[in-house]
C-alpha positions as CSV (number, residue, x, y, z in Angstrom):
1,M,-24.4,35.3,-68.0
2,L,-25.7,31.8,-67.5
3,P,-28.0,30.8,-70.4
4,C,-31.4,29.6,-69.1
5,V,-32.9,28.1,-72.2
6,T,-36.0,26.0,-72.3
7,G,-36.9,23.5,-75.0
8,S,-39.3,20.7,-75.7
9,G,-39.9,17.1,-76.1
10,G,-38.1,13.8,-75.6
11,I,-38.3,10.1,-75.8
12,L,-40.0,8.2,-73.0
13,R,-40.0,4.4,-72.7
14,R,-42.7,2.2,-71.3
15,P,-42.1,-0.2,-68.4
16,L,-40.5,-3.4,-69.4
17,K,-41.6,-7.0,-69.0
18,R,-40.4,-9.1,-66.1
19,N,-37.9,-11.9,-66.6
20,R,-36.5,-14.5,-64.3
21,F,-33.0,-14.1,-62.8
22,F,-31.5,-17.4,-63.8
23,R,-31.8,-20.1,-66.5
24,E,-29.7,-23.0,-65.5
25,S,-29.8,-24.6,-69.0
26,Q,-27.4,-22.0,-70.3
27,P,-23.8,-23.4,-69.7
28,M,-20.5,-21.8,-69.1
29,S,-21.8,-18.6,-67.4
30,A,-21.8,-17.5,-63.8
31,I,-25.4,-16.4,-64.2
32,A,-26.4,-19.7,-65.7
33,E,-25.0,-21.6,-62.7
34,P,-26.3,-21.5,-59.1
35,I,-24.0,-18.9,-57.7
36,V,-23.3,-19.6,-54.0
37,H,-21.6,-16.8,-52.0
38,A,-19.2,-18.0,-49.4
39,H,-20.4,-17.8,-45.7
40,I,-24.1,-17.4,-46.5
41,D,-25.7,-16.0,-43.4
42,D,-28.7,-13.8,-43.8
43,N,-28.7,-12.8,-40.2
44,L,-25.2,-11.5,-40.5
45,A,-26.1,-9.9,-43.8
46,R,-29.0,-8.1,-42.1
47,R,-26.8,-6.9,-39.2
48,N,-24.1,-5.7,-41.6
49,A,-26.8,-3.9,-43.7
50,M,-28.0,-2.0,-40.7
51,V,-24.5,-1.0,-39.7
52,L,-23.6,0.0,-43.2
53,A,-26.8,2.0,-43.6
54,M,-25.7,4.1,-40.6
55,A,-22.3,4.5,-42.1
56,Q,-23.9,5.4,-45.5
57,A,-26.0,8.1,-43.8
58,L,-22.8,9.8,-42.5
59,A,-20.5,9.1,-45.5
60,G,-23.2,10.1,-48.0
61,G,-23.1,13.6,-46.6
62,N,-19.7,13.9,-48.1
63,N,-21.1,13.8,-51.7
64,T,-24.1,16.0,-50.8
65,V,-21.9,18.7,-49.3
66,I,-19.6,18.7,-52.3
67,V,-22.5,18.7,-54.8
68,S,-24.3,21.5,-53.0
69,T,-21.3,23.8,-52.6
70,A,-18.5,23.0,-55.0
71,S,-19.9,24.4,-58.2
72,I,-20.9,27.6,-56.5
73,V,-17.5,28.0,-54.9
74,G,-15.9,27.0,-58.2
75,A,-17.8,29.8,-60.0
76,V,-16.1,32.3,-57.7
77,L,-12.6,30.8,-57.6
78,A,-12.2,29.4,-61.1
79,P,-10.3,31.4,-63.8
80,D,-13.0,30.5,-66.3
81,K,-16.8,30.2,-65.5
82,G,-16.9,27.1,-67.7
83,L,-14.7,25.4,-65.1
84,A,-17.2,26.0,-62.3
85,T,-18.2,22.3,-62.2
86,L,-14.6,21.1,-62.4
87,P,-14.4,20.5,-58.6
88,I,-17.4,18.1,-58.8
89,T,-15.7,16.5,-61.9
90,C,-12.6,16.0,-59.8
91,M,-14.7,14.3,-57.1
92,V,-16.1,11.9,-59.8
93,I,-12.6,11.3,-61.2
94,G,-11.6,10.4,-57.6
95,M,-14.4,7.9,-57.5
96,W,-13.3,6.5,-60.8
97,V,-9.7,6.2,-59.9
98,G,-10.5,4.8,-56.5
99,T,-12.7,1.9,-57.5
100,L,-10.1,-0.5,-58.6
101,P,-7.8,0.1,-55.6
102,V,-10.7,-0.4,-53.3
103,G,-11.3,-3.8,-54.9
104,M,-7.7,-4.7,-54.6
105,L,-7.5,-3.6,-50.9
106,A,-10.6,-5.5,-50.1
107,K,-9.2,-8.7,-51.7
108,R,-5.8,-8.3,-50.0
109,F,-6.7,-7.0,-46.6
110,G,-10.5,-7.4,-46.3
111,R,-13.6,-5.3,-46.8
112,R,-13.4,-3.3,-43.6
113,F,-9.8,-2.2,-44.2
114,A,-10.7,-1.0,-47.7
115,L,-13.7,1.0,-46.3
116,Q,-11.7,2.5,-43.5
117,T,-8.9,3.6,-45.9
118,G,-11.6,5.5,-47.7
119,S,-12.7,7.2,-44.5
120,M,-9.2,8.6,-44.1
121,F,-9.6,10.3,-47.5
122,G,-13.0,11.6,-46.4
123,M,-11.5,13.3,-43.4
124,A,-8.7,14.8,-45.6
125,S,-11.2,16.0,-48.2
126,G,-13.1,18.4,-45.8
127,L,-9.9,19.8,-44.3
128,I,-8.3,20.5,-47.7
129,S,-11.4,22.1,-49.1
130,Y,-11.7,24.2,-45.9
131,S,-8.1,25.4,-46.5
132,A,-8.9,26.1,-50.2
133,V,-11.8,28.4,-49.3
134,L,-9.7,30.3,-46.7
135,Q,-6.9,30.8,-49.3
136,G,-9.1,31.4,-52.3
137,N,-7.2,28.6,-54.1
138,F,-9.2,26.9,-56.9
139,W,-6.6,24.2,-57.5
140,L,-6.5,23.3,-53.8
141,L,-10.3,22.9,-53.9
142,L,-9.9,20.5,-56.8
143,L,-7.5,18.4,-54.6
144,G,-10.0,18.4,-51.8
145,T,-12.9,17.2,-53.9
146,F,-10.7,14.6,-55.5
147,C,-10.0,13.2,-52.1
148,G,-13.8,13.3,-51.5
149,G,-14.1,11.2,-54.7
150,L,-11.7,8.6,-53.3
151,Y,-13.8,8.4,-50.2
152,A,-17.0,8.0,-52.3
153,A,-15.4,5.1,-54.2
154,A,-15.1,3.3,-50.8
155,H,-18.5,4.1,-49.5
156,Q,-20.2,3.3,-52.8
157,S,-19.0,-0.3,-52.2
158,Y,-20.9,-0.5,-48.9
159,R,-23.8,-2.0,-50.9
160,F,-21.6,-4.9,-52.1
161,A,-20.2,-5.5,-48.6
162,A,-23.7,-6.1,-47.3
163,A,-24.4,-8.5,-50.1
164,D,-21.3,-10.6,-49.4
165,T,-23.0,-12.9,-46.9
166,A,-26.5,-12.7,-48.2
167,S,-28.4,-15.5,-50.0
168,E,-29.6,-15.0,-53.6
169,A,-33.1,-14.1,-52.6
170,Y,-32.0,-11.8,-49.8
171,R,-29.4,-9.9,-51.7
172,P,-31.6,-7.2,-53.4
173,K,-33.1,-6.4,-49.9
174,V,-29.7,-5.8,-48.2
175,V,-28.5,-3.7,-51.1
176,S,-31.6,-1.6,-50.8
177,W,-31.3,-1.3,-47.0
178,V,-27.7,0.0,-47.3
179,L,-28.7,2.6,-49.9
180,A,-31.6,3.6,-47.6
181,G,-29.1,5.1,-45.4
182,G,-28.8,7.8,-48.0
183,V,-32.2,9.1,-46.8
184,F,-30.5,10.4,-43.7
185,A,-27.6,11.6,-45.8
186,A,-30.1,13.6,-47.8
187,V,-31.0,15.5,-44.6
188,I,-27.6,15.6,-43.0
189,G,-25.7,17.0,-45.9
190,P,-27.9,19.8,-47.0
191,Q,-28.8,20.9,-43.5
192,L,-25.2,20.9,-42.6
193,V,-24.6,23.3,-45.5
194,I,-27.5,25.5,-44.7
195,F,-26.6,25.9,-41.0
196,T,-22.9,26.2,-41.4
197,K,-22.4,28.1,-44.7
198,D,-22.1,31.5,-42.9
199,L,-20.5,30.4,-39.6
200,L,-17.0,31.7,-40.6
201,P,-17.6,35.0,-42.5
202,P,-16.6,36.1,-45.0
203,Y,-15.6,32.5,-46.0
204,M,-18.9,31.0,-47.2
205,F,-19.0,27.2,-46.9
206,A,-15.7,27.0,-45.0
207,A,-17.4,25.6,-41.9
208,S,-19.4,23.2,-44.1
209,Y,-16.2,21.5,-45.1
210,L,-15.2,21.1,-41.5
211,G,-18.5,19.4,-40.9
212,Q,-17.9,17.1,-43.8
213,S,-14.7,15.9,-42.1
214,A,-16.5,15.3,-38.9
215,C,-19.1,13.1,-40.7
216,A,-16.2,11.0,-42.1
217,V,-14.8,10.5,-38.6
218,L,-18.2,9.3,-37.3
219,A,-18.7,7.0,-40.3
220,A,-15.3,5.4,-39.6
221,I,-16.3,4.7,-36.0
222,V,-19.5,3.0,-37.2
223,L,-17.6,0.8,-39.7
224,L,-15.7,-0.8,-36.8
225,F,-18.9,-2.9,-36.2
226,V,-19.0,-4.4,-39.7
227,K,-18.2,-8.1,-39.9
228,V,-17.5,-9.6,-43.3
229,P,-15.8,-13.0,-43.2
230,P,-13.0,-13.6,-45.8
231,V,-13.9,-15.6,-48.8
232,A,-12.9,-19.3,-48.4
233,P,-11.5,-21.1,-51.4
234,V,-14.3,-22.2,-53.6
235,R,-14.1,-25.5,-55.4
236,V,-17.0,-25.1,-57.8
237,A,-14.8,-24.2,-60.7
238,N,-11.6,-22.3,-61.5
239,S,-11.7,-18.6,-61.3
240,R,-12.4,-17.1,-64.7
241,P,-10.5,-14.2,-66.3
242,L,-12.2,-10.8,-66.0
243,L,-12.5,-10.5,-69.7
244,T,-14.6,-13.7,-69.9
245,I,-17.0,-12.4,-67.2
246,V,-17.5,-9.0,-68.6
247,Q,-18.4,-10.4,-72.0
248,A,-21.5,-12.0,-70.6
249,P,-24.7,-10.3,-72.0
250,R,-26.1,-9.8,-68.5
251,F,-23.1,-8.0,-67.3
252,I,-23.0,-5.7,-70.3
253,V,-26.6,-4.8,-69.9
254,A,-26.1,-4.2,-66.1
255,V,-23.2,-1.8,-66.8
256,A,-25.2,0.0,-69.5
257,C,-28.1,0.5,-67.1
258,G,-25.8,1.6,-64.3
259,V,-24.0,4.0,-66.6
260,A,-27.2,5.5,-68.0
261,S,-28.8,6.0,-64.6
262,Y,-25.7,7.2,-62.7
263,A,-24.1,9.3,-65.4
264,M,-27.3,11.1,-66.3
265,M,-28.2,11.7,-62.7
266,N,-24.8,13.0,-62.0
267,M,-24.8,15.3,-65.0
268,V,-28.1,17.0,-64.0
269,M,-27.4,17.0,-60.3
270,T,-23.9,18.6,-60.8
271,S,-25.2,21.5,-62.8
272,A,-28.6,22.0,-61.1
273,P,-27.4,24.2,-58.1
274,L,-25.4,26.5,-60.5
275,A,-28.3,26.6,-62.9
276,M,-30.8,27.6,-60.2
277,V,-28.6,30.3,-58.9
278,G,-27.9,31.5,-62.4
279,C,-31.7,31.6,-63.1
280,G,-32.3,33.9,-60.1
281,H,-33.1,31.4,-57.4
282,S,-31.4,31.5,-53.9
283,V,-28.6,29.4,-52.6
284,T,-31.0,28.0,-50.1
285,D,-33.5,27.0,-52.8
286,A,-30.7,25.3,-54.7
287,T,-29.5,23.4,-51.6
288,L,-33.0,22.3,-50.7
289,G,-33.4,21.1,-54.3
290,I,-30.4,18.9,-53.8
291,Q,-31.9,17.7,-50.5
292,W,-35.2,16.7,-52.1
293,H,-33.2,15.0,-54.9
294,V,-31.1,13.0,-52.5
295,L,-34.1,12.0,-50.5
296,A,-35.8,10.7,-53.7
297,M,-32.6,8.9,-54.5
298,Y,-32.6,6.9,-51.3
299,A,-36.1,6.8,-49.7
300,P,-37.4,4.1,-52.1
301,S,-34.6,1.9,-51.0
302,F,-36.8,0.6,-48.1
303,V,-39.0,-1.2,-50.7
304,T,-37.0,-1.4,-53.9
305,G,-35.4,-4.7,-53.0
306,S,-38.8,-6.2,-52.3
307,F,-40.1,-4.9,-55.6
308,I,-37.2,-6.5,-57.4
309,S,-37.9,-9.8,-55.7
310,R,-41.6,-9.6,-56.6
311,Y,-41.7,-8.1,-60.1
312,G,-38.3,-8.9,-61.5
313,V,-35.1,-6.9,-61.8
314,E,-35.5,-6.0,-65.5
315,R,-38.9,-4.5,-65.0
316,I,-37.9,-2.4,-62.0
317,T,-34.7,-1.2,-63.8
318,G,-36.8,-0.3,-66.8
319,I,-39.2,1.8,-64.8
320,G,-36.3,3.6,-63.3
321,L,-35.0,4.5,-66.7
322,V,-38.4,5.8,-67.7
323,L,-38.4,8.1,-64.6
324,V,-35.0,9.4,-65.5
325,G,-36.4,10.3,-68.9
326,L,-39.4,12.0,-67.4
327,A,-37.0,14.1,-65.3
328,G,-35.4,15.4,-68.4
329,A,-38.8,16.3,-69.9
330,V,-39.6,18.3,-66.7
331,G,-36.3,20.1,-66.8
332,I,-36.9,21.2,-70.4
333,A,-40.5,22.4,-69.6
334,G,-39.4,25.3,-67.4
335,I,-37.0,27.0,-65.0
336,T,-39.1,27.8,-62.0
337,V,-38.2,26.4,-58.6
338,A,-41.0,23.9,-59.0
339,H,-39.6,22.7,-62.3
340,F,-36.1,22.3,-60.8
341,W,-37.3,20.5,-57.7
342,T,-39.8,18.2,-59.5
343,G,-37.2,17.2,-62.1
344,L,-34.6,16.5,-59.4
345,I,-37.1,14.4,-57.5
346,L,-38.0,12.3,-60.5
347,L,-34.3,12.0,-61.3
348,G,-33.6,10.6,-57.8
349,L,-36.5,8.1,-58.0
350,G,-35.4,6.9,-61.4
351,W,-31.8,6.5,-60.3
352,N,-32.8,4.5,-57.3
353,L,-34.8,1.9,-59.2
354,A,-32.4,1.7,-62.1
355,F,-29.2,1.7,-60.1
356,I,-30.3,-0.9,-57.5
357,G,-31.5,-3.0,-60.4
358,A,-28.2,-2.8,-62.2
359,T,-26.3,-3.5,-59.0
360,T,-28.4,-6.6,-58.4
361,M,-27.7,-7.8,-62.0
362,V,-23.9,-7.4,-61.4
363,T,-24.1,-9.6,-58.2
364,Q,-25.6,-12.3,-60.4
365,C,-22.6,-12.3,-62.8
366,H,-19.8,-13.5,-60.5
367,R,-18.8,-16.3,-58.2
368,P,-17.5,-15.6,-54.6
369,D,-13.8,-15.6,-55.5
370,E,-14.5,-13.2,-58.5
371,R,-16.6,-10.6,-56.6
372,N,-13.9,-8.0,-55.9
373,K,-12.6,-7.7,-59.4
374,V,-16.0,-7.8,-61.0
375,Q,-17.6,-5.3,-58.7
376,A,-14.6,-2.9,-58.9
377,F,-14.5,-3.1,-62.7
378,N,-18.3,-2.4,-62.8
379,D,-17.8,0.7,-60.6
380,F,-14.7,1.7,-62.6
381,L,-16.8,1.9,-65.8
382,I,-19.8,3.7,-64.1
383,F,-17.7,6.3,-62.4
384,G,-15.6,6.8,-65.5
385,S,-18.8,7.7,-67.4
386,M,-19.7,10.0,-64.5
387,A,-16.5,11.9,-64.8
388,L,-17.2,12.6,-68.5
389,S,-20.8,13.7,-67.7
390,S,-19.8,15.9,-64.8
391,F,-17.2,17.8,-66.8
392,S,-19.4,18.1,-69.8
393,S,-22.3,19.5,-67.7
394,G,-20.3,22.6,-66.8
395,Q,-19.4,23.2,-70.5
396,L,-23.0,22.6,-71.7
397,L,-24.5,24.8,-69.0
398,E,-22.1,27.7,-69.7
399,Y,-22.2,27.6,-73.5
400,V,-25.5,26.0,-74.5
401,G,-27.9,26.1,-71.5
402,W,-29.9,24.0,-69.1
403,T,-32.1,22.6,-71.8
404,A,-29.2,20.9,-73.6
405,I,-28.2,19.1,-70.4
406,N,-31.7,17.6,-70.1
407,E,-31.9,16.7,-73.8
408,V,-28.8,14.4,-73.5
409,I,-30.8,12.2,-71.2
410,F,-33.2,10.9,-73.9
411,P,-30.9,9.0,-76.2
412,T,-28.9,7.7,-73.3
413,V,-31.8,6.1,-71.5
414,F,-33.3,4.9,-74.8
415,I,-30.2,2.9,-75.6
416,A,-30.0,1.4,-72.1
417,G,-33.7,0.6,-72.2
418,A,-33.4,-1.1,-75.6
419,M,-30.6,-3.3,-74.3
420,L,-32.7,-4.2,-71.3
421,V,-35.6,-5.2,-73.5
422,W,-33.2,-7.3,-75.6
423,L,-32.0,-9.1,-72.5
424,A,-35.5,-9.7,-71.3
425,V,-36.8,-11.2,-74.6
426,R,-33.7,-13.2,-75.5
427,R,-33.4,-15.3,-72.4
428,P,-36.8,-17.0,-72.5
429,A,-36.2,-17.6,-76.2
430,A,-33.0,-19.4,-75.4
431,V,-34.7,-22.0,-73.3
432,V,-35.6,-25.2,-75.1
């Protein structure tokens, strides 16, 4: 039996004070110097952002289909119910493993080649998962979702591709616009599952995985219209070792906020469909819960970039962390459909603000010739933490309960929030 335990309480943090992005008086740091991205062209950045948003809408359906179905299929096929979320964990491991190769491919062959390589894995993911359902093979399902993770590693970098040609002030906006494509992914993915889950009886979700492959094909076609010029040699300074860059306080805090927002979101989202079904709710209710969650993840993207430009990246990121904490409190408060959906919506809103804020901070930490290795390393750390949170969510849900999953949120966002406050207050103090 799936334990559906409720609990109480948690730590919530207040919104944080705004701080400026740069202080040029601080030497020997990429964030202390005016960082000029090669080939600055805001018109091209806007065009790429629109194209990538369309691709994001299609590619994002990959994640949504897997998250909505894999834990339910896993519960049927897995030899141990505690392994029900392992297919989603394999997807996250694929994201983790794929981040560094995506960066290397982008540096060697260009952004578009790296993104299209990911599309190939997206097509393979659906076909392999389809075969797994037909054969009742749990291990083949793991391979399919792992390929889906490799695809996700590529389409998660769409946001960086849009920022490549954007000016400093324009960068938060194009990142937001690309992620706004996830609004349509929030509809495409769940509705694909709802309308196809029973098309090939008795193999539930088999047709959904075929639809997943079709979305990857369409996304690959859209990516043909992306234009990202190669980085020309930059003569501002010698390229710095990665270790030097990642020791910068701003990069450390950016990663901490990215990890807190993404790992906690993934942990709750991974286990939510299985928890809802285990608590007596229907598969449709669980799928719609994921739909509302993904809509909340991406709908604010239309304005998040403008909010960051107006109010400051630290403040918006902090508000996002507070909302993630509130989601945990709602999850603890009850196990009705309303509690699940409300918690998932708050979780999505918090992720959007905190993750876009963290991404913006990362783009402030590197020079043009350093972008691929820094961005890939950032995603490597974030998706590595997601792999741990995804696997642990299945164990926590099976042996401790839904409440325990939500309780993990509080210390995590508290630590990230404390680091964000530290960054906000130390920088003004450093100015003479």
